[in-house]
N, CA, C, O and the ligand as a Tripos MOL2 file, in Angstrom:
@<TRIPOS>MOLECULE
protein
  253   251    64     0     0
PROTEIN
NO_CHARGES

@<TRIPOS>ATOM
      1 N          90.2460  110.2240   78.6080 N.3       1 MET1
      2 CA         89.4180  110.9270   79.5870 C.3       1 MET1
      3 C          89.9230  112.3470   79.7700 C.2       1 MET1
      4 O          91.1260  112.6010   79.8070 O.2       1 MET1
      5 N          88.9830  113.2550   79.8810 N.am      2 ASN2
      6 CA         89.3080  114.6630   80.0440 C.3       2 ASN2
      7 C          89.2640  115.0380   81.5250 C.2       2 ASN2
      8 O          88.1960  115.0500   82.1360 O.2       2 ASN2
      9 N          90.4060  115.3360   82.0830 N.am      3 TYR3
     10 CA         90.4510  115.7350   83.4930 C.3       3 TYR3
     11 C          91.4300  116.8860   83.6250 C.2       3 TYR3
     12 O          92.2870  117.1000   82.7670 O.2       3 TYR3
     13 N          91.2850  117.6140   84.7090 N.am      4 ASP4
     14 CA         92.0790  118.8310   84.8670 C.3       4 ASP4
     15 C          92.3840  119.0550   86.3420 C.2       4 ASP4
     16 O          91.8400  118.3850   87.2200 O.2       4 ASP4
     17 N          93.2520  119.9950   86.5840 N.am      5 LEU5
     18 CA         93.6150  120.3380   87.9550 C.3       5 LEU5
     19 C          92.3600  120.7170   88.7450 C.2       5 LEU5
     20 O          91.5100  121.4620   88.2580 O.2       5 LEU5
     21 N          92.2580  120.1990   89.9570 N.am      6 HIS6
     22 CA         91.1730  120.4720   90.9120 C.3       6 HIS6
     23 C          89.8560  119.7750   90.5810 C.2       6 HIS6
     24 O          88.8620  119.9790   91.2770 O.2       6 HIS6
     25 N          89.8330  118.9660   89.5440 N.am      7 ASP7
     26 CA         88.6650  118.1150   89.3300 C.3       7 ASP7
     27 C          88.6020  117.0710   90.4380 C.2       7 ASP7
     28 O          89.6240  116.6990   91.0140 O.2       7 ASP7
     29 N          87.3910  116.6040   90.7280 N.am      8 ILE8
     30 CA         87.1970  115.5240   91.6830 C.3       8 ILE8
     31 C          86.9700  114.2410   90.8890 C.2       8 ILE8
     32 O          86.0770  114.1770   90.0440 O.2       8 ILE8
     33 N          87.7730  113.2320   91.1620 N.am      9 VAL9
     34 CA         87.6860  112.0070   90.3770 C.3       9 VAL9
     35 C          87.4040  110.8060   91.2730 C.2       9 VAL9
     36 O          87.6810  110.8030   92.4730 O.2       9 VAL9
     37 N          86.8420  109.7930   90.6330 N.am     10 GLU10
     38 CA         86.6270  108.5020   91.2810 C.3      10 GLU10
     39 C          87.6000  107.5090   90.6710 C.2      10 GLU10
     40 O          87.7560  107.4550   89.4510 O.2      10 GLU10
     41 N          88.2570  106.7190   91.5190 N.am     11 MET11
     42 CA         89.2020  105.7200   91.0470 C.3      11 MET11
     43 C          88.5120  104.3550   90.9680 C.2      11 MET11
     44 O          87.4180  104.1790   91.5040 O.2      11 MET11
     45 N          89.1520  103.3950   90.3010 N.am     12 LYS12
     46 CA         88.5450  102.0640   90.2100 C.3      12 LYS12
     47 C          88.4820  101.4030   91.5750 C.2      12 LYS12
     48 O          87.5630  100.6380   91.8690 O.2      12 LYS12
     49 N          89.4840  101.7140   92.4170 N.am     13 LYS13
     50 CA         89.4790  101.1870   93.7810 C.3      13 LYS13
     51 C          89.4060  102.3370   94.7690 C.2      13 LYS13
     52 O          90.1350  103.3180   94.6280 O.2      13 LYS13
     53 N          88.5350  102.2320   95.7710 N.am     14 PRO14
     54 CA         88.4950  103.2780   96.7980 C.3      14 PRO14
     55 C          89.7660  103.2820   97.6250 C.2      14 PRO14
     56 O          90.5140  102.3040   97.6390 O.2      14 PRO14
     57 N          90.0060  104.3920   98.3140 N.am     15 HIS15
     58 CA         91.1320  104.4490   99.2350 C.3      15 HIS15
     59 C          90.8710  103.5160  100.4170 C.2      15 HIS15
     60 O          89.7410  103.0760  100.6270 O.2      15 HIS15
     61 N          91.8970  103.2220  101.1710 N.am     16 ALA16
     62 CA         91.7760  102.3470  102.3430 C.3      16 ALA16
     63 C          90.7740  102.8880  103.3610 C.2      16 ALA16
     64 O          90.2100  102.1230  104.1440 O.2      16 ALA16
     65 N          90.5530  104.2020  103.3530 N.am     17 CYS17
     66 CA         89.5860  104.7940  104.2860 C.3      17 CYS17
     67 C          88.1610  104.6820  103.7550 C.2      17 CYS17
     68 O          87.2340  105.2240  104.3570 O.2      17 CYS17
     69 N          87.9780  103.9920  102.6450 N.am     18 GLN18
     70 CA         86.6610  103.6870  102.0440 C.3      18 GLN18
     71 C          86.0750  104.8340  101.2410 C.2      18 GLN18
     72 O          84.9710  104.7270  100.7060 O.2      18 GLN18
     73 N          86.8080  105.9220  101.1590 N.am     19 THR19
     74 CA         86.3300  107.0510  100.3510 C.3      19 THR19
     75 C          86.8190  106.8890   98.9220 C.2      19 THR19
     76 O          87.9310  106.4180   98.6800 O.2      19 THR19
     77 N          85.9720  107.2870   97.9760 N.am     20 ASN20
     78 CA         86.4080  107.2350   96.5880 C.3      20 ASN20
     79 C          86.1420  108.5700   95.9070 C.2      20 ASN20
     80 O          85.5410  108.6450   94.8350 O.2      20 ASN20
     81 N          86.6050  109.6000   96.5580 N.am     21 ARG21
     82 CA         86.5740  110.9540   95.9830 C.3      21 ARG21
     83 C          87.9550  111.5600   96.1710 C.2      21 ARG21
     84 O          88.4290  111.7110   97.2970 O.2      21 ARG21
     85 N          88.5840  111.8990   95.0860 N.am     22 TRP22
     86 CA         89.9480  112.4050   95.1020 C.3      22 TRP22
     87 C          90.0090  113.7000   94.3210 C.2      22 TRP22
     88 O          89.3560  113.8360   93.2870 O.2      22 TRP22
     89 N          90.7890  114.6520   94.8070 N.am     23 GLU23
     90 CA         91.0050  115.8860   94.0560 C.3      23 GLU23
     91 C          92.3460  115.8160   93.3510 C.2      23 GLU23
     92 O          93.3520  115.4250   93.9430 O.2      23 GLU23
     93 N          92.3540  116.1960   92.0900 N.am     24 VAL24
     94 CA         93.6100  116.2930   91.3410 C.3      24 VAL24
     95 C          94.3250  117.5530   91.8030 C.2      24 VAL24
     96 O          93.8300  118.6590   91.5880 O.2      24 VAL24
     97 N          95.4820  117.3980   92.4330 N.am     25 ILE25
     98 CA         96.1760  118.5700   92.9640 C.3      25 ILE25
     99 C          97.4690  118.8700   92.2220 C.2      25 ILE25
    100 O          98.1140  119.8840   92.4880 O.2      25 ILE25
    101 N          97.8520  118.0060   91.3020 N.am     26 ARG26
    102 CA         99.0170  118.3140   90.4750 C.3      26 ARG26
    103 C          98.8820  117.6090   89.1340 C.2      26 ARG26
    104 O          98.5410  116.4280   89.0660 O.2      26 ARG26
    105 N          99.1560  118.3510   88.0740 N.am     27 MET27
    106 CA         99.1580  117.7780   86.7340 C.3      27 MET27
    107 C         100.5710  117.8840   86.1890 C.2      27 MET27
    108 O         101.2510  118.8860   86.4050 O.2      27 MET27
    109 N         101.0060  116.8660   85.4940 N.am     28 GLY28
    110 CA        102.3350  116.9030   84.8990 C.3      28 GLY28
    111 C         102.6820  115.5100   84.4100 C.2      28 GLY28
    112 O         101.7920  114.7320   84.0680 O.2      28 GLY28
    113 N         103.9530  115.1930   84.3740 N.am     29 MET29
    114 CA        104.3600  113.8320   84.0470 C.3      29 MET29
    115 C         103.7940  112.8790   85.0930 C.2      29 MET29
    116 O         103.4030  111.7510   84.7920 O.2      29 MET29
    117 N         103.7620  113.3660   86.3260 N.am     30 ASP30
    118 CA        103.1180  112.6350   87.4090 C.3      30 ASP30
    119 C         101.8500  113.3740   87.8180 C.2      30 ASP30
    120 O         101.7710  114.6010   87.7540 O.2      30 ASP30
    121 N         100.8770  112.6010   88.2340 N.am     31 ILE31
    122 CA         99.6110  113.1660   88.7020 C.3      31 ILE31
    123 C          99.5490  112.9620   90.2040 C.2      31 ILE31
    124 O          99.8470  111.8790   90.7080 O.2      31 ILE31
    125 N          99.1590  114.0100   90.9140 N.am     32 LYS32
    126 CA         98.9890  113.8850   92.3550 C.3      32 LYS32
    127 C          97.5120  114.0240   92.6690 C.2      32 LYS32
    128 O          96.8480  114.9470   92.1960 O.2      32 LYS32
    129 N          97.0030  113.0960   93.4740 N.am     33 ILE33
    130 CA         95.6080  113.1820   93.8970 C.3      33 ILE33
    131 C          95.5420  113.1100   95.4160 C.2      33 ILE33
    132 O          96.3670  112.4670   96.0660 O.2      33 ILE33
    133 N          94.5360  113.7890   95.9640 N.am     34 LYS34
    134 CA         94.3750  113.8420   97.4120 C.3      34 LYS34
    135 C          93.0160  113.2660   97.7840 C.2      34 LYS34
    136 O          91.9880  113.6570   97.2310 O.2      34 LYS34
    137 N          93.0270  112.3300   98.7310 N.am     35 CYS35
    138 CA         91.7850  111.7540   99.2350 C.3      35 CYS35
    139 C          91.0040  112.8390   99.9790 C.2      35 CYS35
    140 O          91.5340  113.5060  100.8670 O.2      35 CYS35
    141 N          89.7400  113.0000   99.6020 N.am     36 LEU36
    142 CA         88.9650  114.0960  100.1980 C.3      36 LEU36
    143 C          88.5110  113.7720  101.6080 C.2      36 LEU36
    144 O          88.0780  114.6710  102.3290 O.2      36 LEU36
    145 N          88.5950  112.5370  102.0170 N.am     37 ASN37
    146 CA         88.2180  112.1920  103.3860 C.3      37 ASN37
    147 C          89.3810  112.3660  104.3500 C.2      37 ASN37
    148 O          89.2810  113.1150  105.3220 O.2      37 ASN37
    149 N          90.4800  111.6780  104.0850 N.am     38 CYS38
    150 CA         91.5620  111.6470  105.0730 C.3      38 CYS38
    151 C          92.7440  112.5250  104.6820 C.2      38 CYS38
    152 O          93.6640  112.7010  105.4810 O.2      38 CYS38
    153 N          92.7400  113.0740  103.4830 N.am     39 GLY39
    154 CA         93.8080  113.9700  103.0830 C.3      39 GLY39
    155 C          95.0650  113.2790  102.5810 C.2      39 GLY39
    156 O          96.0550  113.9390  102.2650 O.2      39 GLY39
    157 N          95.0300  111.9460  102.5060 N.am     40 HIS40
    158 CA         96.1760  111.1890  102.0120 C.3      40 HIS40
    159 C          96.4610  111.5730  100.5620 C.2      40 HIS40
    160 O          95.5430  111.7210   99.7550 O.2      40 HIS40
    161 N          97.7390  111.7300  100.2450 N.am     41 ILE41
    162 CA         98.1390  112.1360   98.8980 C.3      41 ILE41
    163 C          98.8570  110.9850   98.1980 C.2      41 ILE41
    164 O          99.7430  110.3440   98.7630 O.2      41 ILE41
    165 N          98.4540  110.7440   96.9640 N.am     42 VAL42
    166 CA         99.0830  109.7000   96.1490 C.3      42 VAL42
    167 C          99.6330  110.3610   94.8980 C.2      42 VAL42
    168 O          98.9540  111.1660   94.2610 O.2      42 VAL42
    169 N         100.8730  110.0150   94.5490 N.am     43 MET43
    170 CA        101.4410  110.5000   93.3090 C.3      43 MET43
    171 C         101.6910  109.3010   92.4060 C.2      43 MET43
    172 O         102.2680  108.3030   92.8370 O.2      43 MET43
    173 N         101.2650  109.3970   91.1780 N.am     44 LEU44
    174 CA        101.5040  108.2880   90.2650 C.3      44 LEU44
    175 C         101.7130  108.8030   88.8480 C.2      44 LEU44
    176 O         101.1990  109.8550   88.4700 O.2      44 LEU44
    177 N         102.4780  108.0400   88.0710 N.am     45 PRO45
    178 CA        102.7260  108.4590   86.6890 C.3      45 PRO45
    179 C         101.4050  108.5950   85.9320 C.2      45 PRO45
    180 O         100.4620  107.8420   86.1710 O.2      45 PRO45
    181 N         101.3510  109.5510   85.0280 N.am     46 ARG46
    182 CA        100.1280  109.8290   84.2760 C.3      46 ARG46
    183 C          99.5380  108.5520   83.6620 C.2      46 ARG46
    184 O          98.3240  108.3480   83.6940 O.2      46 ARG46
    185 N         100.3870  107.7130   83.1170 N.am     47 ARG47
    186 CA         99.9010  106.4900   82.4700 C.3      47 ARG47
    187 C          99.1720  105.5930   83.4830 C.2      47 ARG47
    188 O          98.1240  105.0220   83.1820 O.2      47 ARG47
    189 N          99.7480  105.4840   84.6870 N.am     48 ASP48
    190 CA         99.1150  104.6700   85.7280 C.3      48 ASP48
    191 C          97.8050  105.2990   86.1870 C.2      48 ASP48
    192 O          96.8010  104.6160   86.3850 O.2      48 ASP48
    193 N          97.8420  106.6240   86.3500 N.am     49 PHE49
    194 CA         96.6220  107.3210   86.7550 C.3      49 PHE49
    195 C          95.5000  107.0490   85.7610 C.2      49 PHE49
    196 O          94.3700  106.7600   86.1530 O.2      49 PHE49
    197 N          95.8160  107.1400   84.4860 N.am     50 GLU50
    198 CA         94.7670  106.9800   83.4710 C.3      50 GLU50
    199 C          94.2450  105.5550   83.4190 C.2      50 GLU50
    200 O          93.1140  105.3240   82.9920 O.2      50 GLU50
    201 N          95.0640  104.5900   83.8530 N.am     51 LYS51
    202 CA         94.5930  103.2150   83.9460 C.3      51 LYS51
    203 C          93.6830  103.0180   85.1500 C.2      51 LYS51
    204 O          92.7650  102.1990   85.1200 O.2      51 LYS51
    205 N          93.9470  103.7810   86.2150 N.am     52 LYS52
    206 CA         93.2690  103.5430   87.4920 C.3      52 LYS52
    207 C          92.0670  104.4460   87.7300 C.2      52 LYS52
    208 O          91.2280  104.1510   88.5820 O.2      52 LYS52
    209 N          91.9770  105.5300   86.9960 N.am     53 VAL53
    210 CA         90.8540  106.4430   87.2240 C.3      53 VAL53
    211 C          89.5960  105.8540   86.5870 C.2      53 VAL53
    212 O          89.6570  105.2360   85.5240 O.2      53 VAL53
    213 N          88.4610  106.0530   87.2470 N.am     54 LYS54
    214 CA         87.2000  105.5330   86.7070 C.3      54 LYS54
    215 C          86.4310  106.6350   85.9960 C.2      54 LYS54
    216 O          86.0430  106.4920   84.8370 O.2      54 LYS54
    217 N          86.2150  107.7380   86.7070 N.am     55 LYS55
    218 CA         85.5020  108.8480   86.0570 C.3      55 LYS55
    219 C          85.7200  110.1430   86.8140 C.2      55 LYS55
    220 O          86.1420  110.1600   87.9710 O.2      55 LYS55
    221 N          85.4130  111.2310   86.1130 N.am     56 VAL56
    222 CA         85.4440  112.5470   86.7480 C.3      56 VAL56
    223 C          84.0710  112.7890   87.3620 C.2      56 VAL56
    224 O          83.0530  112.7160   86.6740 O.2      56 VAL56
    225 N          84.0520  113.0780   88.6640 N.am     57 LEU57
    226 CA         82.7820  113.3160   89.3640 C.3      57 LEU57
    227 C          82.3780  114.7790   89.2680 C.2      57 LEU57
    228 O          81.2170  115.0970   89.0090 O.2      57 LEU57
    229 N          83.3420  115.6650   89.4780 N.am     58 VAL58
    230 CA         83.0500  117.0990   89.4940 C.3      58 VAL58
    231 C          84.1330  117.8140   88.6970 C.2      58 VAL58
    232 O          85.3200  117.7050   89.0030 O.2      58 VAL58
    233 N          83.7130  118.5380   87.6850 N.am     59 LYS59
    234 CA         84.6800  119.3530   86.9510 C.3      59 LYS59
    235 C          84.9920  120.6150   87.7460 C.2      59 LYS59
    236 O          84.1500  121.1430   88.4730 O.2      59 LYS59
    237 N          86.2120  121.0750   87.5860 N.am     60 LYS60
    238 CA         86.6430  122.2890   88.2590 C.3      60 LYS60
    239 C          85.6220  123.4020   88.0640 C.2      60 LYS60
    240 O          85.1750  123.6620   86.9470 O.2      60 LYS60
    241 N          85.2570  124.0580   89.1700 N.am     61 GLY61
    242 CA         84.3550  125.1870   89.0590 C.3      61 GLY61
    243 C          82.8870  124.8160   89.1260 C.2      61 GLY61
    244 O          82.0380  125.7060   89.1750 O.2      61 GLY61
    245 N          82.5560  123.5200   89.1290 N.am     62 GLU62
    246 CA         81.1670  123.0940   89.3010 C.3      62 GLU62
    247 C          81.0420  122.4740   90.6870 C.2      62 GLU62
    248 O          82.0310  122.0390   91.2770 O.2      62 GLU62
    249 N          79.8370  122.4400   91.1890 N.am     63 ASP63
    250 CA         79.6610  121.8270   92.5050 C.3      63 ASP63
    251 C          78.3470  121.0910   92.5650 C.2      63 ASP63
    252 O          78.0140  120.5040   93.5950 O.2      63 ASP63
    253 ZN         91.4650  108.3210  102.3980 Zn       64 ZN64
@<TRIPOS>BOND
     1     1     2 1
     2     2     3 1
     3     3     4 2
     4     3     5 am
     5     5     6 1
     6     6     7 1
     7     7     8 2
     8     7     9 am
     9     9    10 1
    10    10    11 1
    11    11    12 2
    12    11    13 am
    13    13    14 1
    14    14    15 1
    15    15    16 2
    16    15    17 am
    17    17    18 1
    18    18    19 1
    19    19    20 2
    20    19    21 am
    21    21    22 1
    22    22    23 1
    23    23    24 2
    24    23    25 am
    25    25    26 1
    26    26    27 1
    27    27    28 2
    28    27    29 am
    29    29    30 1
    30    30    31 1
    31    31    32 2
    32    31    33 am
    33    33    34 1
    34    34    35 1
    35    35    36 2
    36    35    37 am
    37    37    38 1
    38    38    39 1
    39    39    40 2
    40    39    41 am
    41    41    42 1
    42    42    43 1
    43    43    44 2
    44    43    45 am
    45    45    46 1
    46    46    47 1
    47    47    48 2
    48    47    49 am
    49    49    50 1
    50    50    51 1
    51    51    52 2
    52    51    53 am
    53    53    54 1
    54    54    55 1
    55    55    56 2
    56    55    57 am
    57    57    58 1
    58    58    59 1
    59    59    60 2
    60    59    61 am
    61    61    62 1
    62    62    63 1
    63    63    64 2
    64    63    65 am
    65    65    66 1
    66    66    67 1
    67    67    68 2
    68    67    69 am
    69    69    70 1
    70    70    71 1
    71    71    72 2
    72    71    73 am
    73    73    74 1
    74    74    75 1
    75    75    76 2
    76    75    77 am
    77    77    78 1
    78    78    79 1
    79    79    80 2
    80    79    81 am
    81    81    82 1
    82    82    83 1
    83    83    84 2
    84    83    85 am
    85    85    86 1
    86    86    87 1
    87    87    88 2
    88    87    89 am
    89    89    90 1
    90    90    91 1
    91    91    92 2
    92    91    93 am
    93    93    94 1
    94    94    95 1
    95    95    96 2
    96    95    97 am
    97    97    98 1
    98    98    99 1
    99    99   100 2
   100    99   101 am
   101   101   102 1
   102   102   103 1
   103   103   104 2
   104   103   105 am
   105   105   106 1
   106   106   107 1
   107   107   108 2
   108   107   109 am
   109   109   110 1
   110   110   111 1
   111   111   112 2
   112   111   113 am
   113   113   114 1
   114   114   115 1
   115   115   116 2
   116   115   117 am
   117   117   118 1
   118   118   119 1
   119   119   120 2
   120   119   121 am
   121   121   122 1
   122   122   123 1
   123   123   124 2
   124   123   125 am
   125   125   126 1
   126   126   127 1
   127   127   128 2
   128   127   129 am
   129   129   130 1
   130   130   131 1
   131   131   132 2
   132   131   133 am
   133   133   134 1
   134   134   135 1
   135   135   136 2
   136   135   137 am
   137   137   138 1
   138   138   139 1
   139   139   140 2
   140   139   141 am
   141   141   142 1
   142   142   143 1
   143   143   144 2
   144   143   145 am
   145   145   146 1
   146   146   147 1
   147   147   148 2
   148   147   149 am
   149   149   150 1
   150   150   151 1
   151   151   152 2
   152   151   153 am
   153   153   154 1
   154   154   155 1
   155   155   156 2
   156   155   157 am
   157   157   158 1
   158   158   159 1
   159   159   160 2
   160   159   161 am
   161   161   162 1
   162   162   163 1
   163   163   164 2
   164   163   165 am
   165   165   166 1
   166   166   167 1
   167   167   168 2
   168   167   169 am
   169   169   170 1
   170   170   171 1
   171   171   172 2
   172   171   173 am
   173   173   174 1
   174   174   175 1
   175   175   176 2
   176   175   177 am
   177   177   178 1
   178   178   179 1
   179   179   180 2
   180   179   181 am
   181   181   182 1
   182   182   183 1
   183   183   184 2
   184   183   185 am
   185   185   186 1
   186   186   187 1
   187   187   188 2
   188   187   189 am
   189   189   190 1
   190   190   191 1
   191   191   192 2
   192   191   193 am
   193   193   194 1
   194   194   195 1
   195   195   196 2
   196   195   197 am
   197   197   198 1
   198   198   199 1
   199   199   200 2
   200   199   201 am
   201   201   202 1
   202   202   203 1
   203   203   204 2
   204   203   205 am
   205   205   206 1
   206   206   207 1
   207   207   208 2
   208   207   209 am
   209   209   210 1
   210   210   211 1
   211   211   212 2
   212   211   213 am
   213   213   214 1
   214   214   215 1
   215   215   216 2
   216   215   217 am
   217   217   218 1
   218   218   219 1
   219   219   220 2
   220   219   221 am
   221   221   222 1
   222   222   223 1
   223   223   224 2
   224   223   225 am
   225   225   226 1
   226   226   227 1
   227   227   228 2
   228   227   229 am
   229   229   230 1
   230   230   231 1
   231   231   232 2
   232   231   233 am
   233   233   234 1
   234   234   235 1
   235   235   236 2
   236   235   237 am
   237   237   238 1
   238   238   239 1
   239   239   240 2
   240   239   241 am
   241   241   242 1
   242   242   243 1
   243   243   244 2
   244   243   245 am
   245   245   246 1
   246   246   247 1
   247   247   248 2
   248   247   249 am
   249   249   250 1
   250   250   251 1
   251   251   252 2
@<TRIPOS>SUBSTRUCTURE
     1 MET1         2 RESIDUE 1 A MET
     2 ASN2         6 RESIDUE 1 A ASN
     3 TYR3        10 RESIDUE 1 A TYR
     4 ASP4        14 RESIDUE 1 A ASP
     5 LEU5        18 RESIDUE 1 A LEU
     6 HIS6        22 RESIDUE 1 A HIS
     7 ASP7        26 RESIDUE 1 A ASP
     8 ILE8        30 RESIDUE 1 A ILE
     9 VAL9        34 RESIDUE 1 A VAL
    10 GLU10       38 RESIDUE 1 A GLU
    11 MET11       42 RESIDUE 1 A MET
    12 LYS12       46 RESIDUE 1 A LYS
    13 LYS13       50 RESIDUE 1 A LYS
    14 PRO14       54 RESIDUE 1 A PRO
    15 HIS15       58 RESIDUE 1 A HIS
    16 ALA16       62 RESIDUE 1 A ALA
    17 CYS17       66 RESIDUE 1 A CYS
    18 GLN18       70 RESIDUE 1 A GLN
    19 THR19       74 RESIDUE 1 A THR
    20 ASN20       78 RESIDUE 1 A ASN
    21 ARG21       82 RESIDUE 1 A ARG
    22 TRP22       86 RESIDUE 1 A TRP
    23 GLU23       90 RESIDUE 1 A GLU
    24 VAL24       94 RESIDUE 1 A VAL
    25 ILE25       98 RESIDUE 1 A ILE
    26 ARG26      102 RESIDUE 1 A ARG
    27 MET27      106 RESIDUE 1 A MET
    28 GLY28      110 RESIDUE 1 A GLY
    29 MET29      114 RESIDUE 1 A MET
    30 ASP30      118 RESIDUE 1 A ASP
    31 ILE31      122 RESIDUE 1 A ILE
    32 LYS32      126 RESIDUE 1 A LYS
    33 ILE33      130 RESIDUE 1 A ILE
    34 LYS34      134 RESIDUE 1 A LYS
    35 CYS35      138 RESIDUE 1 A CYS
    36 LEU36      142 RESIDUE 1 A LEU
    37 ASN37      146 RESIDUE 1 A ASN
    38 CYS38      150 RESIDUE 1 A CYS
    39 GLY39      154 RESIDUE 1 A GLY
    40 HIS40      158 RESIDUE 1 A HIS
    41 ILE41      162 RESIDUE 1 A ILE
    42 VAL42      166 RESIDUE 1 A VAL
    43 MET43      170 RESIDUE 1 A MET
    44 LEU44      174 RESIDUE 1 A LEU
    45 PRO45      178 RESIDUE 1 A PRO
    46 ARG46      182 RESIDUE 1 A ARG
    47 ARG47      186 RESIDUE 1 A ARG
    48 ASP48      190 RESIDUE 1 A ASP
    49 PHE49      194 RESIDUE 1 A PHE
    50 GLU50      198 RESIDUE 1 A GLU
    51 LYS51      202 RESIDUE 1 A LYS
    52 LYS52      206 RESIDUE 1 A LYS
    53 VAL53      210 RESIDUE 1 A VAL
    54 LYS54      214 RESIDUE 1 A LYS
    55 LYS55      218 RESIDUE 1 A LYS
    56 VAL56      222 RESIDUE 1 A VAL
    57 LEU57      226 RESIDUE 1 A LEU
    58 VAL58      230 RESIDUE 1 A VAL
    59 LYS59      234 RESIDUE 1 A LYS
    60 LYS60      238 RESIDUE 1 A LYS
    61 GLY61      242 RESIDUE 1 A GLY
    62 GLU62      246 RESIDUE 1 A GLU
    63 ASP63      250 RESIDUE 1 A ASP
    64 ZN64       253 GROUP 0 **** ****
């Protein structure tokens, strides 16, 4: 899957707040994503992220 910093992604499981829109806020060995509803931040290894991400909803720079 092709994803980049500041893309909005959907995960296989929604956050506990029922929102399933996350912004990629850090790329690296670990990926950091932020819940767009409650602002909760999750950091996970790239391999785990790629297993758990469902799709990219919004590419950086598009709305
Ligand atoms: Zn949330």
